[in-house]
C-alpha positions in Angstrom: -116.3 6.4 43.5 -117.6 4.5 46.5 -116.1 4.7 49.9 -116.3 2.2 52.7 -118.4 2.8 55.8 -115.3 3.3 57.9 -114.2 6.1 55.6 -117.4 8.1 56.1 -116.8 10.7 58.7 -118.4 13.9 60.0 -116.7 15.9 57.3 -118.6 14.0 54.7 -122.0 14.8 56.1 -121.7 18.4 55.1 -120.8 17.5 51.5 -123.5 14.9 51.0 -127.1 14.8 51.8 -128.5 12.5 54.4 -130.5 10.8 51.7 -127.3 10.0 49.7 -125.7 8.6 52.9 -128.8 6.5 53.6 -128.8 5.2 50.1 -125.1 4.2 50.3 -125.7 2.6 53.7 -128.7 0.7 52.3 -126.5 -0.5 49.4 -123.8 -1.6 51.7 -126.2 -3.5 53.9 -127.7 -5.3 50.8 -124.2 -6.3 49.7 -123.4 -7.6 53.1 -126.7 -9.6 53.1 -125.8 -11.2 49.7 -122.3 -12.1 51.1 -123.9 -13.6 54.2 -126.4 -15.7 52.1 -123.5 -17.0 50.0 -121.6 -18.0 53.1 -124.6 -19.7 54.5 -125.1 -21.6 51.2 -121.5 -22.6 51.1 -121.5 -23.8 54.7 -124.7 -25.7 54.2 -123.2 -27.4 51.1 -120.0 -28.3 53.0 -122.0 -29.6 56.0 -124.1 -31.8 53.7 -120.9 -33.1 52.1 -119.3 -33.8 55.5 -122.5 -35.5 56.7 -122.5 -37.7 53.6 -118.8 -38.6 54.0 -119.4 -39.3 57.7 -122.4 -41.5 56.9 -120.4 -43.4 54.3 -117.5 -43.9 56.8 -119.9 -45.0 59.5 -121.6 -47.5 57.1 -118.2 -48.8 56.0 -117.0 -49.1 59.6 -120.1 -51.0 60.5 -119.7 -53.3 57.4 -116.1 -53.9 58.2 -116.9 -54.6 61.9 -119.5 -57.1 60.9 -117.1 -58.7 58.4 -114.5 -58.9 61.2 -116.9 -60.6 63.5 -117.9 -63.1 60.8 -114.2 -63.7 59.9 -113.3 -64.3 63.5 -116.2 -66.7 64.0 -115.2 -68.6 60.9 -111.6 -68.7 61.9 -112.5 -69.8 65.4 -114.7 -72.5 63.9 -111.9 -73.7 61.7 -109.5 -73.7 64.6 -111.9 -75.5 66.8 -112.5 -78.1 64.1 -108.7 -78.5 63.6 -108.2 -79.0 67.3 -111.1 -81.4 67.5 -109.6 -83.4 64.6 -106.2 -83.4 66.1 -107.6 -84.5 69.4 -109.5 -87.4 67.7 -106.4 -88.5 65.8 -104.3 -88.3 69.0 -106.8 -90.4 70.9 -106.9 -92.9 68.0 -103.2 -93.1 67.9 -103.0 -93.4 71.7 -105.6 -96.1 71.7 -103.8 -98.0 68.9 -100.6 -97.6 70.8 -102.1 -99.0 74.0 -103.7 -101.9 72.1 -100.5 -102.6 70.2 -98.5 -102.4 73.4 -100.9 -104.8 75.2 -101.0 -107.3 72.3 -97.3 -107.2 71.6 -95.9 -107.5 75.1 -93.8 -110.3 73.8 -92.8 -108.4 70.6 -89.2 -107.4 70.1 -88.2 -104.1 71.5 -87.7 -102.6 68.0 -91.4 -103.0 67.1 -92.4 -101.0 70.2 -89.8 -98.4 69.4 -91.2 -98.1 65.9 -94.8 -97.6 67.2 -93.6 -95.1 69.8 -91.6 -93.1 67.3 -94.6 -93.1 64.9 -96.8 -91.9 67.7 -94.3 -89.1 68.6 -93.9 -88.1 64.9 -97.7 -87.9 64.5 -98.0 -86.0 67.8 -95.3 -83.5 66.7 -96.9 -83.1 63.3 -100.3 -82.4 64.9 -98.7 -80.0 67.3 -96.9 -78.1 64.5 -100.2 -77.9 62.6 -101.9 -76.6 65.6 -99.1 -73.9 66.1 -99.5 -72.9 62.4 -103.2 -72.5 62.8 -102.7 -70.4 65.9 -100.1 -68.2 64.1 -102.5 -67.7 61.2 -105.3 -66.8 63.5 -103.1 -64.3 65.4 -102.0 -62.6 62.2 -105.6 -62.5 61.0 -106.7 -60.9 64.3 -103.8 -58.5 64.1 -104.7 -57.5 60.6 -108.3 -57.0 61.5 -107.4 -55.0 64.6 -105.3 -52.7 62.4 -108.2 -52.2 60.0 -110.5 -51.4 63.0 -107.9 -49.0 64.4 -107.7 -47.2 61.0 -111.4 -47.0 60.8 -111.6 -45.6 64.3 -109.0 -43.1 63.4 -110.9 -42.1 60.3 -114.1 -41.6 62.4 -112.2 -39.5 64.9 -110.8 -37.3 62.1 -114.3 -37.1 60.6 -115.7 -36.0 64.0 -113.0 -33.4 64.3 -113.8 -32.1 60.8 -117.5 -31.9 61.8 -116.7 -30.0 65.0 -114.5 -27.6 63.1 -117.2 -27.1 60.6 -119.7 -26.3 63.3 -117.2 -23.9 64.8 -116.7 -22.3 61.4 -120.5 -21.9 60.9 -120.8 -20.3 64.4 -117.8 -18.0 63.7 -119.2 -16.9 60.3 -122.6 -16.3 61.8 -121.2 -14.2 64.6 -118.9 -12.1 62.4 -121.6 -10.3 60.4 -120.7 -6.8 59.4 -122.6 -4.2 61.3 -122.4 -0.7 59.7 -121.2 2.2 61.9 -123.4 5.3 61.6 -121.8 8.5 62.7 -123.7 10.3 65.5 
């Protein structure tokens, strides 16, 4: 029957030889060393898994950030093209309106009203189209911002896990069992 080191007292020294006590002490130290090695291996394995997960998250975050930039550039380009097209159409309609107005000064008032109403309708349609594009762009930016926020949160959590793992390693390394030898 083995006893723990804390149970070994001065009364036991008289009953056992010093060599037996030394042998038991050596056995306990070897068991503690094996436990320490297992802890170190376990912690090393966990650290490599955490590093791997961190690297994956970082890579995914970088990929998503790059996709976000490309998507925003594409969206901006589409929006810019739409605004450019709308501006060209507006100027064409305005020019046509001005030409028609100049050439039809003598035309009945109804013809001018028709042209003006068509101009207003086209202007309103283009304005609505512009507003729809702006709303779409805002929703895309919001969705992308949400994704970026989630990725940032994931990275923060990963960093916290990493810091806690480091603290755990330090704690386990500092908490090694040291045998008490009676005086």
